[in-house]
C-alpha positions as CSV (number, residue, x, y, z in Angstrom):
1,X,-0.2,0.0,0.0
2,X,2.7,2.3,0.9
3,X,4.3,2.2,-2.5
4,X,0.8,2.8,-4.6
5,X,0.5,5.8,-2.4
6,X,3.8,7.2,-3.0
7,X,3.0,6.9,-6.8
8,X,-0.3,9.0,-6.0
9,X,1.8,11.2,-4.7
10,X,4.2,11.4,-7.2
11,X,1.6,11.7,-9.8
12,X,-0.2,14.7,-8.2
13,X,3.4,16.5,-7.5
14,X,4.1,16.1,-11.3
15,X,0.7,17.3,-12.2
16,X,1.1,20.4,-10.0
17,X,4.5,21.2,-11.5
18,X,3.0,20.9,-14.9
19,X,0.2,23.0,-14.2
20,X,2.4,26.0,-13.0
21,X,4.4,26.0,-16.2
22,X,1.1,25.8,-18.4
23,X,-0.9,28.6,-15.9
24,X,1.3,31.2,-16.8
25,X,-1.5,32.6,-18.9
26,X,-3.8,32.9,-16.0
27,X,-1.3,33.8,-13.6
28,X,-0.5,36.9,-15.8
29,X,-4.0,37.4,-16.8
30,X,-4.9,37.5,-13.3
31,X,-2.2,39.9,-12.1
32,X,-3.0,42.5,-14.7
33,X,-6.6,42.4,-13.5
34,X,-8.2,40.8,-16.9
35,X,-11.0,38.7,-17.2
36,X,-11.0,35.8,-19.5
37,X,-13.3,37.2,-21.7
38,X,-11.5,40.7,-22.0
39,X,-8.5,38.6,-22.9
40,X,-10.2,36.7,-25.5
41,X,-11.6,39.9,-26.7
42,X,-8.0,41.7,-26.9
43,X,-6.4,38.6,-28.4
44,X,-9.4,37.9,-31.2
45,X,-9.5,34.4,-29.9
46,X,-12.7,32.8,-27.9
47,X,-13.1,32.4,-24.3
48,X,-13.3,28.8,-24.7
49,X,-9.8,28.9,-26.0
50,X,-8.4,31.1,-23.5
51,X,-9.9,28.7,-20.8
52,X,-8.3,25.5,-22.3
53,X,-4.8,27.4,-22.8
54,X,-5.4,28.3,-18.8
55,X,-5.7,24.4,-18.2
56,X,-2.7,23.4,-20.3
57,X,-4.0,22.7,-23.8
58,X,-1.3,23.5,-26.4
59,X,-2.0,26.3,-29.1
60,X,-0.5,27.5,-32.6
61,X,2.3,29.8,-32.7
62,X,0.0,32.3,-34.0
63,X,-2.7,32.2,-31.1
64,X,0.6,32.3,-28.6
65,X,1.6,35.6,-30.5
66,X,-1.7,37.0,-30.1
67,X,-2.1,35.9,-26.5
68,X,1.4,37.4,-25.6
69,X,0.5,40.4,-27.3
70,X,-2.6,41.0,-25.3
71,X,-1.1,40.4,-21.9
72,X,2.1,42.5,-22.8
73,X,4.5,39.7,-22.4
74,X,6.8,37.9,-24.2
75,X,5.8,34.5,-25.8
76,X,8.8,32.6,-24.0
77,X,7.6,34.1,-20.8
78,X,3.9,33.1,-21.4
79,X,4.7,29.6,-22.9
80,X,8.1,28.5,-21.3
81,X,8.2,25.2,-22.8
């Protein structure tokens, strides 16, 4: 049982680490006081797409550039991978 619990803990840690990298959109959007809808409008994307990005979904370079420009940060800062 202990081994099984360690695996669960390791998996949860990996999820948290992964989400920290992929949640830069939400982190920076929130820090700038923007709503998800406001970011979608500013970047000419759909709110559903912004929501997916905040949850770790990958997107095209074109969308990355639009989201980055709307937030006023570099693509590398927003999408560090």
